N, C-alpha and C positions, 0 to 999 in steps of 0.2 A: 165295698170295697174286697178284692182279691188280695189277702197277705203273701209278699214275695211274688206279686205278678207283676213283671215290665211292660204289660203291652198297654200301647198309644192307647188313650182316650179318641174320639173324634173330634177332625179338623177345629181349630180357635181360629176365632176372627179379626180383624187387621182393622185401623183405622186411619186415622189424619196427615200427622205431619210429614214433611218431605226429609230426607236426607241429607244431610249437608258435610262438604268435606272430604277427607279422608287422611286415613294413617293415624299416629298415636307418639309422642315422644318417646315414650318407655321404648317402642318396637319400630318405630316409623324407620329409622333409618336400613334394619334386619328384614321389615316387609316388602319396602322396597327393593331391596335389592333380590328378597325372593320371593318376589312378587305374589308374598299374602295378602287377599283381601279380606281387608281388618273395616269394621268399623269404629271410628272417633273416641277412643275410651274418653277423651274429657266431655265429649258432647251425647255420649253415652249417660255421664253423671251426671249433666243434666237432666238427662230422662231421666233419670231416677230421681232427681230432686224434683223435677214435675210429678211425681207420681205421690211426693210427700204434700205437694200444692193441691193435690185434688182430695186430700184429705181433711183440707181445708176446705174446699169447696163442697163438700160432699154433705147434705142436709142432716145426713142419718148420725153422722158423729156428734155427739154431744157436745154441746157448746163449747164447754173451757177445754175439751181436749180438741177442739180446730183452733183453736187461740193460741194453744201451747205448740201444733202443728208451724202455724205461722212461726214461731219462736225457731222451734227446728229448723225449718226450712231458711230464715234467715242466718242461721249459725252454722249450715252446712254450705250453704254459698261464700262468707265470710271466709269459710276452713280453704272452700276450692280455690277461691283466687290466692289465697296465701301461698299454697301446695303446686296445685296443678297448674293453675295459668302461670305463676311464675314461674315454673319448669318451661314450659313453650314460650315464655317472654324470654328468658335465657338464653332456649335454641336459635332464637327467630334471631339474636341479638348477635350472635357468636358461631353460628353456623357457615361456613365453609362452601362457595359456591351457592350460585343464582337458583336451581330450581330447590335446595333446600332450604335459602332463604324463604324463598318464595311461596315453600311447603307451608312451612311453620308462620309467617305472617298472615296468609288464607284463614290457614286454624285459627289463629285469634280473632281474623275477624267473624270467622265464623260461630266462635263461642261469644262475641261479644252481644253480636246477631242475635241468638238465642235465649240470652240473659236479659237484654229489652225486652224483648217479647214475655219470659217468665215475669219479668218486674211487671208488666202493665198489668199481666194477670195476681200477680201478687197485692196490685192495690186496690183491684175489683173485688178481691177474697178477704181484704184486710177489711174496706170499709163495710160489707155484707157481714162479717164478723160480728163487729162494732155492733151493727144494728141489730144481729139476731141476742148480742148480749143484751143489748137496752130489752129487747123484747121479753128478756126472762127477769128484767129487773138487778139489772148489772149494766150501770152506765160509765162508760171512761170519755168524759168531758174534755174540751178545749176550755180555755183562757175565757171565750166571748160568750161561753156556754155555762158561765158562775151567776146562781140567783147574787142578792147582796149579800145576805150573810155566807153564804159560800167564800165569797170576793173576801169578805174580813176575816174568814178562819184562813184561806191561800195567802193573804196578805202577813199575817201574823206568824206564818208558820214559816214564809221568805225571810223575814228578817230575823226570826230566831233560829232557824235551821241553815237555811240554804245561803244566805249574803255570807255568812262567815267564811263557807268552803271557797268561793267562786275568786280566781285568779286569772281577770281578763287582760290580754295584751293588744295592740294595737298593729292594726298588718298596713303596712304602706311600702312606696319603692326603695327606702331606706334601709328600715329596719329587717333586720332577719328571723323570718318566721322560727319559735321554738319550735325543740321535735316535738313529735305528736305523738301519743300513743294509739295506737292502731284497734286497742283495745277499749277507744274511748267515743263518746262523740263529741261533736265539738259544734257550736254556734258558731257561724258568720256575718256579721252585725254591721247592718248598712245603720249610720250614724249621720241625720241629718240637724245641723248645728244651726240656733236661733240666727247667725248672721248669713245662712245660705247656701255656707261647705255643707262638703262630706266628707267624714273618716270614717275608718274600717277597723273594725277589732274583731277577735277572736277569744274563745271562751269555749271551757274544757266542761263539761257536764261531771259534776262529781257525785257519779254514779255507783263509783265503790264505795264510797261514804254514806252515801243515802239513800232511798228505796227510789225504785223507778217509776213505782206506781204509787200514791198519795193518796190511802183513805181521805174523803172529807165530808162533811154532815150532809144526808141526804134531804131534801125535801121534805117541808113539814108533810104528815099524816100522810106518807109514803113508806112502803117497807120496801127497801131499795138497797143497792149497795152503790156507792158511787163513789169513783176513781178520777183522779186526775194524774198524766205524765208530769215526770219530775220538768222536762221540757216546757212545759206549759205554765209551771208555778215559775218559774224562771221569766216566759214572755211577759204572765201579767205585772210583774213589775221589772221591766226590764231598764226600763228608764232609771230606777234607784240605784242600781248598778254604777251608772255615771255619773250621778246626781252634782258628787260633788267635783265631777274631775270637767267636766263641759258640761255650757249651758245648752240640753239637748231640745231640739224641736219635735224629732222624731226616731224612734228606734224600733228597729224591726229585725230578726234574728232568723237565719236560714239554716237547718243541719246542714254537717257534712259529716263525713269520716271517711279514714282513708284504710287499705290492707296495704299490710310491708310484704316482702318476698320472706318464707318461714325458712329456708335453707342457710341448716349450721355449720361453717369452717370450721374443723376442730384443729386443721392444724398439727404439724407433729414436732411437738416440742421436748426431746428425750428427758429433759429434766423437770417437766412438769407432767403431772397425773393427771387421767381422763379428766378427773371432778373439776378440777382448777382449768384446764380447757375447756369442759362443756361449760363452767359458770363463764368464763371470759366470751366465750361465743355467742350464750344469750344474752347478753350484756350487747353483742355485737347485732343482734337478730331486731331488738330494740330499734336500730340505727339503718337498719336495710334502709333499699329504695322502697319507695312506695308503687305498686303495681297496680291499685285501682283506685278511683276517687267515686264515691256515691254522693251526690247532693241534691237538695232541695231542686227539682226543675224550675221553680218560681225564682229563684238566686240572684239578683240584677246582674246582667251580663259584665258588670266592671268589677263586681264583688269578686266572682266564678273568676275570673282570667287574673287576677291577682291572686287567687288560692290556687293556682295552677303554674303562675309564674313561681310564686316563692317555695314550692314542693317541686319543682326543675323535676317537672315528669313530661316526661318522653314521647316519641310517635308509637313505640308497642305496649303504650299504657293505656288502663282501661277507663272511660270515663261512665257512669252510669246516670242518666237523671232520673230521679225518685219522687218520693210525695213528701210531707211534710218531718216524718217520722224517720230512723234510724236508728240500727241496733236491735231490732226486733225481736232479737234470740231473747230480751229479757222477756218477753212473753211465754218463754219456756217452764219460768216463776211464777205465771202469774198468781196474783193470792186469792182472787176467789175461786177457795177449792169447796164449792157445794156438792152433796155425795149425787143430788138427780140432774148434774151437768157433766159427769167424768163417767168413766168407764168403773164399771164395778170392779171392785179388786177382789180376787179369788184368793184363796188359802192356799198355800202350798202345801202339795202333799208330802207326809210326814215321810222321811228314811228312812232312816235306827228308830228303833222303838229305844226310849227314853232310858230304859232300864237296863239296855244292852250294852257290854264291852263292844268296843265296835271292831278291836281285833278279833274276837271270836266269831264277830259278824261278818267280817270280810272273809274268814277262813272258811265259812259254808260254800258263799260263790263269789264269784266276780258281780259288784253291782252298778247298774246304770242308773245314772239321771239325768235330767232334761228339764234345765233351769227356765223361767223364773214355775215352772209349773210341779217343780220338786222344792223339797226346802234346802237352802243354800247352806243352812246351818252344819250339814254333816263334813263340810268342807273343813269349817272352824272346831267341830268335835273332835275329827279325826288330828286336826294338829294340836288342837289341846289336850287329847288326851295320852297322844304321843310326848307332850311336852312333860309331863308327870310321871308316865309309865318305866318303874325302876329297869324294865327289860330292853326298852329302846336306846340305842346307842350314837345312833345319829340319821339328821334331818338333812334332806337335800331338796331345794325350793327354788324355782324359777319366779322371779316377777317383773312383769312388765308394766301392767296398771293395779294400783289398790284402791281401795276406799280411804276417804279422810282419816277417819278413826277406825283404823285397822285392823282387828282381830286377830286378823292373822299375822300382819308383823308382832302383835301381843302373845300369839302364842308362842311364836318363835323366841322372843327376848325371854320367856319364861322354861323356856327348853335348857336353853344357854344357864339362865341360876338352876337349873337343874342338872346342871352337870354332861348333860351330850354335848354332840360336837353340832353344829347347825350350819351349814354353808347356804347361802343366799344368792343366787344370780341375780342384781339389779341391773336392768337394760338402762340403765340411764339417757338412753337414747330414741326414747318413746315417745312421738314426737304431741306437743306442747303438755306433758306430764314431764318433762325433763327437771324441772323446779325442784317437783313432788317427790321425784324419784331419787334429785341429790339427796333433799329430806329426811329421806327415809334410810337412805345408803350409810348417812353419819349415824342417825339414831340406832340402826342395826352393828354398825362397827362400834358402836362406843357400848354397846351391851355386849359385847363379845362374841358376837356373829362373825363368822369368815363373808367376807362379803367379796364377789367377783365381778366386774363389770366386763361381763360380756368377752367376746373373742375379737382382737382385730380385723375390721372389715365384716366383719358379720354381726347383722342384730339378732339376739337370741328371743326368740317371738313364740318357742314351744310354752305348753301348763302342763310342767311337769312337779311331781312331790314322790321323793323316794324316801320311805323309811325304814331303818336296818333296825331289826328286832332281834334279838338273843332268844329262841326258842331250842328247848331238845338238845344244848348242847350244839346249837350250828346258828348261823344266822341265816333268818329270815326275811325277804323283801315284803313291804306295801306300798303300792304306787299307786297315784292319781294320773292319769291321763285326759287332755280334757281339751275341747276347743276356745273354749272365754279364759279370760284369765280371773286369779284371785281378788272377786272384787264382789264384798257383802253390797254394795250400792247397785253396782250394776246388773248385777246376778237377779235383780227382782224384775226389770225389764229386756236382759238379752235373752234372749234364747239360745242356750249353748248346753251341750251336752259334758259328762264327766264319766269316765270309766276307773271304778275303785277297785283294785286288785291285790288281790295276795298270791297270785300267779308267779313261781320264782320265776320262771321264762323271759317274763314280760316285767318282772321287778330287777332281773340283773339288766335289761335295754334300758329302762329308765336310767338306773345307777352309770351305765355305762358313754349315755348321754352326757352327764355331768363329767365324766372323765373326759371325755372328748372339750368339753368349756373350759376346763383346766388346764388341758396338752393338746390345744390343737393340731399338734402335727401328729394326733395319732387318730387311724380311721377304725375302729374297731366295728368287730361283727354283732350283728344282732340277731337276733334269735326269729324275731316278729316284725316289728317298728320298720317305719321307713324315714330318714333323714334328710332334711336340706343341709348343706348344698350337695351331699355326697348321691343319697338312692331315690327321692322322693320322685324327680323330675323323671328319671327311665323307667321307675319302675310302674310310675301312673303312665306312662306313652307304650309300654309292654301291656299291663292292664286291656288298654285301647285293640293295642295290636292284636290280642288276643280275641277279641271282638269281631275284629274283622276277618282275620283266617275263620273264625266260625261262620258268620255269613257265606264268606266266599265258599266253602262247603256245605252252602243253604240249611245251616243248622241254626237255631235263633241265639239271638244276638243284641243286647239290649243296651243301656247303660244309663245312669240315673245317675245326675251330681244335683247337689244343693252349696253352693257358696257365696261368698260376699262378692267377688271380682272374677271374671273370667277376660283375662286378658294378654295372656304369654300366648305368643304366635305362633309357637312351636306348638303348642296343647293344641290350640286352635285350629291348626293346619290337620293334625291327627285326627280332632273329631270332625273335619268337613272329610278326611278320606273314609271313616266310620260312615257319614252319611251318603257318600257316593257309593259303598259297598252292601250298603242297604242294611248297618244295623240303626235302629230304631232308638233313638236319643233323646232323654229328654233333660231337662235342665231348669232348677229353679235359681234366679241369682239374684241376690237385692240390690246392688249397686251397678257395677260398669261391667258390661258387655260388650268385647270387641267383635264378636263374633256375627257374622250378618247373617241374621236368622230367616229364614223362610224363604230364601234367594234360590230361585229355580236351580238345577243342574250341581248346586255347592252345597246345599243342607237344606233338602226337602224331606226328610228324614229327621229333622232336630227341631224341636217343639222349645221353646222358653217363653218361662212366666216369672212372673217377681210378685211377692207380697210385702206390703205396708200395712200394717197393721195397729193394735195398741204395742203391741211388743215390736223391738229392733230384732230380727232374723238374722243370726251370728251366727248358726253352725255349720260347719264345711263336712259333705258327707260323697264319698266316690266309693258309688255302688255299681259292681258289674254281673253279669247273666254268668257268666262261667260254665256254663252249658249245665245248667241248671242247678250248682249247686253256688249259691249266690256269693258273691264275696263283697264283705259292705266293711269301708275303714272310714273312723273317722280323725278329723286331723286339726293341727293349729292353720295349715299352711292355706291361704287362697290359690287360684290358678294366676298366678303373676311371676313375672320374671323375678321380681325382687323375693320373693317367698318360696322360690324352686333355688333360686342362686345366691341369691344375698344375706341369708337369715339361716337361724339355726330352728329349725321344724320339725314338727312330728307327726308323721299319718300312723295309724295305731287300729289295728285288724278289729273286728265285734268276733272274736271266738266262739262263742257262745248263741246258738239257735235260736235261740228265744228273746236275744237282743238283737239279733241280726233281723229278726222277725216285727220286733218291736218298731226298732230305726226306718224299717221299708214301710209297713204301717202308716208311721208320722206321714213318711213321703207321700204315700198313697191319698192321705188325707190332705194334705198339702195342694199336691195334684189337683182335688177336686175340687180345690176352693171356687168358690162363685161367685163370693160378696168381695172378698178384697184381694183377689189375683186380678192382675194386670197382663196382658200378653204383648212379647217383645216380637214382634212384628220386623220386616225390614228398615224400618224406619223409627222404629223405636219409639211409637205414639202412645203407648199405653191404653190401648185399648182393651174394654171391661170384657170379662168373658162372656160369651155370646150369649149362655141360659142363665144370667146373673140372677132375673125375675122368673126363674123357675118352680115348682111347688118342692122342690128339695134342695133347701138351700144349705151349703157347707160354708162355713165361715170356720179355717181349720184352728186359727187359735185357741178357739171354742172346742170345739170337736177334739182337737187333741188333749185339753185337760180331762174331757169325756171318756175318750179313751185312757189315760192313765191311769184316773180316778177306779175304772174298772179292773185296771191289773192289779191294785191292790187289795181289791175281796176275796 
């Protein structure tokens, strides 16, 4: 590894799957007008989920982790349909002009085609994962595999725990289908009566009340763990659900589930506050139109067609036949947590000495942390200390997603008790966390915290803390700038940077961001930071242009980007220009990449990889060669139009040469990864690094921990 060296490694390999379609909803009209070549971001997202599925298929991954990746894949796909496919469906429905309507209709078809291929792979991976669980004495069995003793146990459990929670409903041409909850799994039930007639019923599985995986007795003289899913507990006793209602000859249950459009419509009611409007909109979300039906492919056609009819699904909706089980996201919390079958947990590196005063510690120098390798408790210690420090006058913080039992919120409440002024910006529209954020905003407000609900028309996504402390007769700022949320739970497996600083100019910048949030008509001047929606885009583009000018002058010119998503057409256009000019561009992207990779004459000098491993890569880093004096920026913003133009985001520089070196070294380790990295070629086919089986194995997430550990010595 060569610190601060932006030189590219040797060529990377490519692989098989063909590219499909063109364009994307967010930039589709713009890119078509400007003729900017883009890979469809929705199909790119599906390639990302295929990388998740590769972890299930990888026999070197511990078996319990593989099972959990099954759950992650399923959960991702649910959210994909609720958000991204719902967007495309809406555009297909309301697009004006046959060309645009045809474009979005074709994109929907390409999405569904790719999903079907992924579902087929998922089914095979699911079967293999269950087999491998069995090889390790962990069995997930169905109702047909029960021994006599196990059947007695399951029937007793069913009548004691399950039957009281079941509320079946009949499905026929006369009755209206009850409102179905998209978070739930349903049975479509085929009933053959003793007189030969047929009836059809539906049943919601009570997974919000009962565990999805039920531990049952193992076989005699066996050292094993045995589970049966709740679905099969009900199947084992299905006739008993209707025993006292109908004379049933035969009953069969087929799983199905729906995904609804997750778009929120807040409306503009002057007399109604934002919390009430959001709560009302959340209720509407539960009644939103279904956009996807996933069902057991063996479901009788007469029952399937009846369900489709009752759901009133249309031509732009998606129908995905699958296996016997759905809501595999429950595998994310699979109960058999055996150490030998999971990744070894690391001990987070200490950040702050136990006996140290955190303000004294920060006055010594700025501190850079990288979670989960460093201990996130430095954040809660900062807030807890500020809450009781007599010299602290004011705390300002952005809250986007917080943990269920948040120590961050507890510290803010305690600060109010200690007569501090506390301002909390709570983003109510953090998707799928809206209800939780309404709860936290009420709790904070009741405690006396000044709660701000963001900026009209802008989602507040930056990760800032500003603490004002009186020292030597003047105010001194202590600040936090980060790439991730103030969430103790996700900090255990999300890779994010934090910069903790007592620098006055950085402190003034952080404080002024909160001024803008409170008074958005202001456009403050900043010493160091860039902020969306004002200066992030022009400054990022200016840095790319600076490298283009250097390349044109025959000077070294290099760009290194790490982000979650790269889909903004203007940024991509500048990167194409950089490549054509001879700038060497390296990109590490976790999820969507709309840039056409490895395309001759367009992106010859751009190399893109993606990393999927035990921790979720979440940090955003933008690094530029800058004539040998590297500029390195960390950011809360991805390279998406929404982040650059429609959110409050902060990009901040690393002023310390040591911190710049640390971040660049980390990026280099990730670039050298030949175990978990995938290459994004022009087809985004997720080929492995060519030298994966070389003698020098680099698994960057392990290597980074060792690297940071050495820095502590």
